[in-house]
C-alpha atoms as one frame of an Amber mdcrd trajectory, in Angstrom:
protein
 -13.158-106.613 -10.644 -10.735-105.355  -8.021 -11.138-101.928  -6.420  -7.901
-100.843  -8.059  -9.043-101.711 -11.579  -9.665 -98.096 -12.494  -6.865 -96.615
 -10.461  -4.594 -94.387 -12.505  -1.154 -95.589 -13.308   1.628 -93.945 -11.354
   2.382 -90.557 -12.865   5.655 -90.239 -14.617   7.594 -87.020 -14.532   7.312
 -85.061 -17.776  10.484 -84.893 -19.805  12.512 -81.757 -19.131  12.007 -78.899
 -21.552  14.835 -78.477 -24.063  17.360 -75.775 -23.273  17.455 -72.475 -25.137
  20.565 -73.714 -26.885  18.411 -76.189 -28.833  17.179 -73.279 -30.956  20.728
 -72.483 -32.019  22.175 -75.904 -32.739  22.055 -78.102 -35.813  19.409 -77.391
 -38.437  17.517 -75.159 -35.986  20.253 -72.519 -36.019  19.474 -71.197 -39.505
  15.734 -71.603 -38.990  15.925 -69.481 -35.860  18.019 -66.872 -37.666  15.468
 -66.641 -40.476  12.336 -66.417 -38.317  13.850 -63.999 -35.810  15.305 -62.024
 -38.704  11.877 -61.499 -40.242  10.649 -59.771 -37.098  13.869 -57.783 -36.737
  13.641 -56.570 -40.335  10.058 -55.390 -39.848  10.646 -53.872 -36.404  13.969
 -52.190 -37.180  12.372 -50.523 -40.156   9.720 -49.023 -37.861  12.352 -47.328
 -35.683  14.607 -46.391 -38.603  11.727 -44.584 -40.303  10.644 -42.828 -37.107
  14.203 -41.559 -36.568  14.863 -40.257 -40.089  11.425 -38.864 -40.944  12.239
 -35.325 -39.734  15.217 -35.346 -42.127  13.067 -36.756 -44.933  10.420 -34.035
 -44.750  13.120 -31.394 -44.468  14.604 -32.676 -47.727  11.615 -33.618 -49.909
   8.737 -31.865 -48.106   5.356 -33.349 -47.288   5.140 -32.472 -43.603   1.343
 -32.659 -43.786   1.767 -36.369 -44.705   4.112 -37.060 -41.778   1.815 -39.526
 -40.005   0.907 -41.220 -43.287   4.301 -42.919 -43.284   3.195 -44.934 -40.263
  -0.461 -45.232 -41.259   0.227 -46.717 -44.684   3.030 -48.946 -43.459   0.951
 -50.468 -40.660  -2.229 -50.701 -42.750  -0.353 -52.571 -45.457   1.140 -54.780
 -42.734  -2.377 -55.753 -41.650  -3.209 -56.819 -45.192   0.060 -58.712 -45.584
  -0.390 -60.498 -42.268  -3.991 -61.411 -43.157  -2.885 -62.946 -46.477   0.043
 -64.841 -44.983  -1.895 -68.017 -44.149  -3.254 -68.313 -47.684   0.177 -67.609
 -49.174   1.729 -70.198 -46.868  -0.795 -72.794 -48.024  -0.240 -72.032 -51.707
   3.502 -71.428 -51.885   4.934 -72.941 -48.720   7.292 -71.323 -46.248  10.150
 -71.005 -48.706   8.237 -69.209 -51.432   6.175 -67.006 -49.105   9.112 -65.853
 -47.000  11.199 -65.201 -50.088   8.377 -63.196 -51.657   7.843 -61.197 -48.458
  11.535 -60.307 -48.219  11.662 -59.381 -51.918   8.577 -57.151 -51.621  10.086
 -55.490 -48.557  13.328 -54.847 -50.446  11.450 -53.303 -53.387   9.707 -50.965
 -50.964  13.029 -50.000 -49.373  14.538 -49.199 -52.791  11.495 -47.076 -53.658
  11.895 -45.123 -50.414  15.619 -44.651 -51.020  14.974 -43.213 -54.482  11.981
 -41.067 -53.473  12.151 -37.474 -54.622   8.725 -36.554 -53.278   6.479 -37.608
 -50.450   3.954 -39.477 -52.651   6.757 -41.752 -53.891   7.982 -42.201 -50.331
   4.478 -43.200 -49.224   4.231 -45.707 -52.076   7.480 -47.270 -50.940   6.342
 -47.376 -47.327   3.146 -49.132 -48.389   5.088 -51.804 -50.287   7.468 -52.172
 -47.349   4.547 -52.594 -44.977   2.959 -55.335 -47.064   6.190 -57.319 -47.251
   6.922 -56.686 -43.586   3.442 -57.890 -42.607   4.049 -61.159 -44.445   7.393
 -61.643 -42.692   5.983 -60.745 -39.285   3.085 -63.196 -39.514   5.237 -65.963
 -41.017   7.748 -65.688 -38.198   5.033 -66.930 -35.842   3.162 -69.208 -38.231
   6.289 -71.155 -39.218   7.187 -72.016 -35.623   4.796 -74.972 -35.590   6.152
 -76.180 -38.915   9.920 -76.035 -38.478  10.364 -76.822 -34.756   9.614 -79.751
 -32.499   6.577 -79.005 -30.252   8.812 -78.974 -27.192  10.518 -75.847 -28.575
   7.408 -73.876 -29.503   7.140 -71.789 -26.347  10.818 -70.868 -26.379  10.659
 -70.017 -30.078   7.661 -67.731 -29.524   9.471 -65.980 -26.682  12.604 -65.512
 -28.762  10.738 -64.149 -31.780   8.748 -61.756 -29.579  11.958 -60.515 -27.938
  13.222 -59.290 -31.312  11.195 -56.095 -30.865  13.504 -55.253 -27.975  16.517
 -55.858 -30.202  15.000 -53.512 -32.766  14.826 -50.671 -30.230  18.620 -50.860
 -29.979  19.392 -51.226 -33.686  16.743 -49.070 -35.386  17.481 -45.658 -33.822
  21.216 -46.225 -34.258  20.913 -47.004 -37.975  18.472 -44.189 -38.651  20.298
 -41.701 -36.436  23.724 -42.281 -37.974  22.462 -41.870 -41.524  20.353 -38.831
 -40.605  23.270 -37.116 -38.875  25.417 -37.835 -41.928  22.689 -36.094 -43.986
  22.213 -39.249 -46.017  18.836 -40.542 -44.855  18.459 -42.506 -48.087  21.312
 -44.723 -46.933  19.144 -45.981 -44.075  16.752 -47.529 -46.601  19.561 -48.773
 -48.835  21.100 -50.568 -45.847  17.949 -52.664 -45.446  18.070 -54.033 -49.005
  21.034 -56.435 -48.675  19.723 -57.627 -45.302  16.348 -58.478 -46.843  18.058
 -60.175 -49.785  20.222 -62.222 -47.436  17.237 -63.472 -45.454  15.417 -64.325
 -48.703  18.350 -66.446 -49.901  18.588 -68.218 -46.548  14.861 -68.913 -46.595
  15.058 -70.407 -50.073  17.757 -72.776 -48.858  16.406 -73.764 -45.440  12.628
 -73.441 -45.139  10.299 -76.198 -46.413   8.679 -75.875 -49.811   5.206 -76.749
 -48.549   3.454 -76.223 -45.230   2.297 -79.232 -43.265  -1.272 -77.914 -43.225
  -3.221 -75.886 -45.718  -5.014 -73.078 -43.859  -7.666 -71.129 -45.660  -8.734
 -67.513 -45.629 -12.276 -66.741 -46.678 -13.360 -63.827 -48.796 -15.377 -62.521
 -45.852 -12.230 -62.213 -43.725 -10.454 -60.431 -46.556 -13.460 -58.146 -46.927
 -13.223 -57.195 -43.277  -9.502 -56.500 -43.580 -10.207 -54.376 -46.648 -12.839
 -52.364 -44.779 -10.436 -51.788 -41.890  -7.757 -50.535 -44.261 -10.182 -48.309
 -46.164 -11.546 -46.825 -42.937  -8.092 -45.878 -41.658  -7.095 -44.386 -45.026
 -10.309 -42.352 -45.171  -9.559 -40.949 -41.732  -6.006 -40.117 -42.798  -7.236
 -38.381 -45.938  -9.503 -36.183 -43.850  -6.510 -34.997 -41.860  -4.413 -33.725
 -44.782  -6.300 -30.459 -45.081  -6.429 -27.867 -42.318 -10.131 -27.387 -42.978
 -12.351 -28.692 -40.175 -14.892 -29.825 -42.750 -12.368 -32.204 -44.319 -11.619
 -33.697 -40.917 -15.352 -34.149 -40.301 -15.752 -35.873 -43.674 -12.845 -38.177
 -42.867 -14.354 -39.096 -39.509 -17.754 -39.691 -41.109 -16.213 -41.913 -43.780
 -14.386 -43.885 -41.106 -17.618 -44.545 -39.229 -19.482 -45.389 -42.447 -16.880
 -48.012 -43.373 -16.739 -49.538 -39.902 -20.501 -50.146 -39.830 -20.387 -52.903
 -42.503 -17.244 -54.226 -40.819 -19.213 -54.745 -37.598 -22.011 -56.409 -39.571
 -19.589 -58.819 -41.246 -17.820 -59.502 -37.973 -21.058 -60.444 -36.242 -22.672
 -62.416 -39.054 -19.824 -63.553 -41.268 -18.574 -67.120 -41.423 -14.979 -66.089
 -40.843 -14.728 -63.496 -38.046 -11.486 -61.817 -37.087 -12.394 -61.697 -33.375
 -13.822 -64.391 -31.087 -17.524 -64.377 -30.279 -18.534 -61.717 -27.766 -15.703
 -59.322 -28.605 -18.155 -56.721 -29.935 -20.718 -57.062 -27.150 -20.297 -53.927
 -24.976 -21.129 -55.754 -21.740 -18.705 -58.627 -22.258 -15.313 -58.981 -20.640
 -13.749 -59.682 -24.040 -14.944 -56.310 -25.311 -13.433 -54.569 -22.280 -10.163
 -56.434 -22.795  -9.856 -55.482 -26.461 -10.803 -51.890 -25.648  -8.102 -51.717
 -22.975  -5.522 -53.122 -25.389  -6.534 -50.635 -28.055  -6.397 -47.603 -25.779
  -2.932 -48.555 -24.519  -1.658 -49.180 -28.052  -2.999 -45.819 -29.214  -1.204
 -44.021 -26.369   2.152 -45.559 -27.292   1.805 -45.090 -31.054   0.873 -41.424
 -30.778   4.000 -40.692 -28.816   6.394 -42.775 -30.892   5.361 -41.189 -34.193
   5.847 -37.521 -33.391   8.269 -37.473 -30.438  11.423 -37.626 -32.654  10.156
 -34.594 -34.601   9.240 -32.648 -31.461  12.602 -33.407 -29.855  14.566 -32.289
 -32.907  12.570 -29.129 -33.628  11.648 -27.965 -30.121  14.444 -29.418 -27.972
  17.415 -29.261 -30.351  18.244 -32.942 -30.161  20.250 -34.752 -32.825  18.438
 -37.413 -34.889  20.366 -40.162 -33.085  19.510 -38.890 -29.603  15.898 -38.181
 -30.543  15.534 -41.681 -31.966  16.801 -43.336 -28.820  14.725 -41.128 -26.552
  11.594 -42.078 -28.507  12.589 -45.751 -28.352  12.857 -45.498 -24.557   9.087
 -45.969 -24.492   9.439 -49.384 -26.115  12.263 -50.188 -23.722   9.926 -49.369
 -20.843   7.306 -51.647 -22.389   9.820 -54.529 -22.535  10.943 -53.990 -18.946
   7.345 -53.808 -17.736   6.467 -57.050 -19.519   9.427 -58.873 -17.983   8.621
 -57.607 -14.493   4.921 -58.399 -14.751   4.759 -61.643 -16.727   5.380 -63.861
 -13.691   2.916 -62.066 -11.409  -0.101 -63.931 -10.086  -2.840 -63.608  -7.509
  -3.551 -60.122  -6.189  -0.507 -58.692  -7.950  -2.197 -59.092 -11.329  -5.067
 -56.609 -10.771  -2.606 -54.105  -9.339  -0.339 -54.435 -12.366  -3.286 -54.059
 -14.748  -4.599 -50.948 -13.047  -1.103 -49.441 -12.852  -0.907 -49.352 -16.653
  -3.453 -46.608 -17.399  -2.483 -44.676 -14.249   1.197 -44.573 -15.236   0.172
 -43.815 -18.814  -1.982 -40.901 -17.695   0.834 -39.438 -15.582   3.357 -39.918
 -18.377   1.127 -38.405 -21.058   0.393 -35.485 -18.744   4.117 -34.871 -18.309
   4.654 -34.988 -22.082   1.768 -32.549 -22.515   3.465 -30.134 -20.103   7.078
 -30.602 -21.252   7.272 -31.302 -24.979   5.506 -28.170 -26.349   7.904 -25.846
 -24.508  11.028 -25.048 -26.599  14.238 -25.635 -24.650  17.978 -25.456 -25.115
  18.252 -29.221 -25.250  20.352 -29.930 -22.162  19.890 -33.120 -20.189  18.041
 -31.239 -17.454  15.362 -30.475 -20.033  15.382 -33.876 -21.730  15.637 -36.176
 -18.707  12.030 -35.548 -17.509  10.779 -36.181 -21.055  12.676 -39.463 -21.154
  11.224 -40.410 -17.757   7.709 -39.686 -19.023   8.235 -41.844 -22.127   9.567
 -44.722 -20.047   6.611 -44.340 -17.675   4.072 -44.685 -20.492   5.835 -47.751
 -21.916   6.376 -49.312 -18.483   2.679 -49.029 -17.702   1.684 -50.759 -20.937
   4.216 -53.511 -20.316   2.877 -54.179 -16.814  -0.636 -54.851 -18.124  -0.023
 -56.245 -21.602   0.832 -59.891 -20.744  -2.209 -60.184 -18.476  -4.598 -58.596
 -20.958  -3.474 -60.970 -23.705  -3.546 -63.992 -21.428  -7.104 -63.207 -20.302
  -8.261 -62.949 -23.922  -6.923 -66.448 -24.588  -8.309 -67.791 -21.311 -11.904
 -66.579 -21.673 -12.272 -66.994 -25.440 -15.139 -69.368 -26.312 -14.332 -73.033
 -26.713 -13.022 -73.795 -30.167 -11.920 -70.211 -30.794  -8.568 -70.122 -28.993
  -6.633 -70.063 -32.271  -8.842 -67.241 -33.534  -8.293 -65.329 -30.289  -4.540
 -65.793 -30.658  -4.393 -64.390 -34.187  -6.769 -61.568 -33.247  -4.205 -60.111
 -30.842  -1.865 -59.106 -33.668  -4.750 -57.864 -35.803  -6.109 -55.635 -33.038
  -2.681 -54.228 -32.183  -1.846 -53.421 -35.817  -5.255 -51.871 -36.474  -5.051
 -49.683 -33.381  -1.542 -48.609 -34.361  -2.718 -47.576 -37.830  -5.783 -45.857
 -36.364  -3.637 -43.961 -33.850  -1.318 -42.765 -36.608  -4.260 -41.511 -38.663
  -5.840 -39.704 -35.709  -2.494 -38.238 -34.635  -1.917 -36.865 -38.125  -5.383
 -35.334 -38.162  -4.880 -33.616 -34.797  -1.321 -32.444 -35.535  -2.209 -30.963
 -38.919  -5.304 -29.259 -37.520  -3.133 -27.768 -34.749  -0.742 -26.152 -37.245
   2.120 -28.623 -37.712   2.437 -27.699 -41.390   0.759 -24.264 -41.387   2.129
 -22.130 -39.848   4.775 -24.788 -39.165   8.135 -23.913 -37.647   8.586 -23.622
 -33.886   5.123 -22.173 -33.290   3.281 -24.755 -35.371   5.250 -27.668 -33.939
   4.690 -26.471 -30.368   0.962 -26.105 -31.014   0.811 -29.597 -32.539   2.619
 -31.072 -29.522   0.278 -29.343 -27.072  -2.907 -30.452 -28.780  -1.671 -33.933
 -29.586  -0.924 -34.866 -25.976  -3.919 -32.955 -24.654  -6.247 -35.014 -26.841
  -4.548 -38.376 -26.473  -4.204 -38.095 -22.717  -7.880 -39.047 -22.830  -6.852
 -42.574 -23.919  -5.218 -43.685 -20.636  -7.996 -41.867 -18.780 -10.612 -43.944
 -20.605  -8.435 -47.026 -20.091  -8.765 -46.635 -16.313 -12.495 -47.263 -16.735
 -12.084 -50.154 -19.195  -9.513 -51.962 -17.031 -11.703 -51.440 -13.972 -14.547
 -53.087 -15.881 -12.303 -56.020 -16.830 -11.426 -56.549 -13.185 -15.065 -56.210
 -12.102 -16.302 -58.746 -14.668 -13.529 -61.214 -13.818 -14.542 -61.545 -10.162
């Protein structure tokens, strides 16, 4: 046998990656429109609701349930996203997407017709469930409808739709709110959802290529997560400290069996080691959660604070609140290509910028002002700072989760990222509602109550980026 018998064959250059235009030509054009549209529909609705909610509570009441609009929507989204794989296996992409869009439209109609806050919350819950299905399917269908060479570009495009939503959502919500017809914002979503459903029925495949399964244990864990967040939200409705304590106790009591199932169940939601306090995975998920909580807290109540305390129009308030998401997008773009020593610096910058930004919001938002740009510009800068910090760290946190996940659990780690983000968003909304109501948002209400709620809200949640400094430092220490 010659010495060159085992020599590798000359390497051939890999074929060039398809251009972005491949997603928008031929049969892919409508597929791309449908999948990107599912994310846009879900994300735009988030910003539309945040912009018009001050007008909604002014019209139909229910200020004490203000944060519930986000809590229920996101909690239902978690459930919808968790059920998406089973629905995809049973009904295929066509049927599941069509059902998700139809459910979303029913929720939008319910919200548009709501004459009281309980009806509005029911509609938001239905919307969230349908939106969760659409959101998860937009990612799950990529491997089914595209050639593998287009997967990475398709993921990037679908993810970028959140940035598009920050431009569309506040505009839609703001225009309808300023016209004193907030119901029109929900009505406007109905034909869009119907259009995407019809396109899906015509373009997407009837059956998925694979038949994923979802065990009852995984559904049990999702149910416990939802119940825990709702129990916490219920404790925040009353201004009585005892009710808040009961809500917190119920939350802890429901999370205990969740931890047990997660550690011993056959179908975990998180990769192995995620719940071990000394592991790097635990520190990564904790850092992600603390950053997500900081952003959610601000985005929920900032439009209300700007309109009541700083005399901003619904349109302006909506865009100012969305500036945090814009900062997140910019930070992600600037940081995604970093490597080497720049990565630890970007990761540590996130909680530091978040702490400075939250501190500025704590000092500025509670103080009533005339509403001129000299008053609003520092608030906008603080919001951008918080979002920019999260964006600088977010790509690296997610990448490290995928990189250090145990062998054979990379897919689980990938799906866990959405689950963790949605859960922390719902948890932040519940906690924010509890703090705001306890601080007097509804009673005494008015300027005094709103100012008190703003002061306490940012005082309490400034602790999140402070704690994140420690968790990110631990991530960097354990990754040496």
